[in-house]
Phi, psi and omega in degrees: 000322179294331178285329175296314185297315180298320180291326174298313183295319177293328174298319181293319179293325183289322181290323176294320178300318181298317180293325180290317178296319177304306182307308182298318177295321177295328180288322177299316178296316182299313184294327178290314179294330186254012172297115178087356173254141177273131175287139171283318176247155183264121182257147179255126177274106188285348176271357182231044180270156182289163181297146182299327180296322185290315186286317183268355177284346189268016184294136180276139174282141176297159180288130181256127177271117180265118175241144176271167182288334177290323175294321173301322175294319177296324175294321180295313176301312178301318178294316179302316178301311183297322174299311179303309184295319175305313182287326173297315179294322178296320184276318187243018189301317181293319179293327181289323177297323181283328178289316178289330178282337178270000000 
């Protein structure tokens, strides 16, 4: 049983070695073929990406609107006044129009 585990580990290591070799070999061929030529499309090398911390650490905080309590009170009073005026117009609008027209 121990021999099978060693053989599986060696197989995995050999497979990884082949992958690394293939990637390095492809890079060498690519640099030879593209020497002096400009690439038209941008390719992403998935083996050479920046660390996750670097990419996601640069999140910008949303803009925060700082308001004082006096400004909040002013807004509250304005909203209440608008509601009162709207309700007065809704209830007595026809009468107010007749008063202003005469």
